[in-house]
C-alpha positions as CSV (number, residue, x, y, z in Angstrom):
1,Q,2.2,3.2,-18.5
2,V,2.3,4.2,-14.9
3,Q,5.3,3.3,-12.7
4,L,5.2,3.1,-8.8
5,V,7.9,3.8,-6.5
6,E,7.0,2.9,-2.8
7,S,8.9,3.9,0.0
8,G,8.3,4.4,3.7
9,G,9.6,1.0,4.8
10,G,12.0,-0.4,7.6
11,L,12.4,-1.9,10.9
12,V,10.0,-0.9,13.7
13,Q,9.3,-2.2,17.0
14,P,6.1,-3.7,17.8
15,G,3.3,-0.9,18.9
16,G,5.2,1.6,16.4
17,S,3.8,3.3,13.0
18,L,5.5,3.2,9.7
19,R,3.9,5.6,7.0
20,L,4.3,4.1,3.4
21,S,4.2,6.5,0.2
22,C,3.7,5.2,-3.2
23,A,4.4,8.1,-6.1
24,A,3.3,7.1,-9.4
25,S,4.4,8.7,-12.8
26,G,2.1,9.0,-15.9
27,R,-0.6,10.5,-16.4
28,L,-4.6,10.3,-15.0
29,F,-3.4,9.1,-11.8
30,N,-6.7,9.8,-9.9
31,I,-8.6,7.3,-12.5
32,Y,-6.7,4.3,-10.9
33,T,-8.2,2.2,-7.7
34,M,-4.7,2.2,-6.0
35,S,-3.7,-1.0,-3.3
36,W,-1.4,-1.5,-1.2
37,Y,-1.1,-5.4,-0.9
38,R,1.8,-7.2,1.1
39,Q,3.9,-10.6,0.8
40,G,5.3,-12.1,4.3
41,P,7.7,-14.8,4.7
42,G,6.3,-17.9,2.9
43,K,3.2,-16.8,2.4
44,Q,1.0,-15.4,-0.5
45,R,0.9,-12.0,-1.6
46,E,-2.6,-10.4,-0.1
47,L,-4.6,-7.1,0.0
48,V,-4.1,-5.0,2.6
49,A,-6.2,-1.9,1.6
50,R,-7.8,-0.4,-1.1
51,I,-9.1,3.1,-2.4
52,T,-10.6,3.8,-5.4
53,S,-11.0,6.7,-7.4
54,G,-13.6,8.1,-5.8
55,S,-11.6,7.3,-2.4
56,S,-13.8,4.6,-0.8
57,T,-11.7,2.7,1.0
58,N,-11.7,-1.3,2.3
59,Y,-9.2,-3.1,4.6
60,A,-8.3,-6.8,5.4
61,D,-9.8,-8.0,8.5
62,S,-6.0,-8.3,10.0
63,V,-5.3,-4.4,9.8
64,K,-9.0,-2.6,10.2
65,G,-8.7,0.2,12.8
66,R,-4.3,0.0,12.4
67,F,-4.1,1.1,8.8
68,T,-5.5,3.7,7.0
69,I,-5.3,4.5,3.4
70,S,-5.3,7.8,1.4
71,R,-4.4,9.4,-1.8
72,D,-3.0,13.1,-2.8
73,N,-4.6,13.1,-6.4
74,A,-2.5,16.2,-6.7
75,K,0.9,14.5,-5.6
76,N,-0.1,11.4,-7.5
77,T,0.7,9.7,-4.1
78,V,-1.2,6.9,-2.2
79,Y,-0.1,6.3,1.6
80,L,-0.8,3.5,3.9
81,Q,-0.1,4.8,7.5
82,M,0.6,2.1,9.6
83,N,-0.1,2.0,13.5
84,S,0.0,-0.1,16.2
85,L,2.4,-2.4,14.1
86,K,2.7,-6.2,15.2
87,P,5.1,-8.7,14.2
88,E,2.8,-10.6,11.5
89,D,2.8,-7.2,10.1
90,T,6.3,-8.2,8.5
91,A,6.5,-8.5,4.6
92,V,7.0,-6.8,1.6
93,Y,4.5,-4.1,0.8
94,Y,3.9,-3.7,-2.8
95,C,1.6,-1.0,-4.3
96,N,-0.7,-1.5,-7.3
97,A,-2.4,0.8,-9.8
98,E,-5.8,-0.9,-11.3
99,K,-8.4,0.1,-13.9
100,T,-10.0,-2.8,-14.3
101,N,-12.3,-2.2,-17.2
102,W,-9.3,-0.8,-19.3
103,N,-7.4,-3.9,-18.6
104,L,-4.7,-1.8,-16.7
105,N,-2.7,-3.4,-14.1
106,Y,1.0,-1.9,-12.6
107,W,2.8,-3.1,-9.8
108,G,5.8,-1.2,-7.6
109,Q,9.0,-3.1,-6.7
110,G,8.2,-3.1,-3.2
111,T,9.3,-2.2,0.2
112,Q,10.5,-4.5,3.0
113,V,8.5,-3.8,6.2
114,T,10.1,-5.4,9.5
115,V,8.3,-5.3,13.1
116,S,11.0,-6.9,15.6
117,S,12.3,-6.0,18.8
């Protein structure tokens, strides 16, 4: 069992930056593919960024060049550095841990990010 707790959300002006953190409890954090998803008002949840156990990354086209995902296996934590934020980045951001071949999938409770002047 893995529990995920996100933090770092808040209100920021357009062009600003935030860093989200997701702290994981439990064992074997390093084996999981970790992802950030978001769900904006009236929208479906979408993948923002993903980092594998081998630290390969991929990003949604809408955030490429602005967001960076990273992980610190020693701290059981995954981060999302968000720069040049836009109003359309406003959403609840969710952390996800997945080990597909073990049929394991866990979600955090979400953290609100609001980009507004």
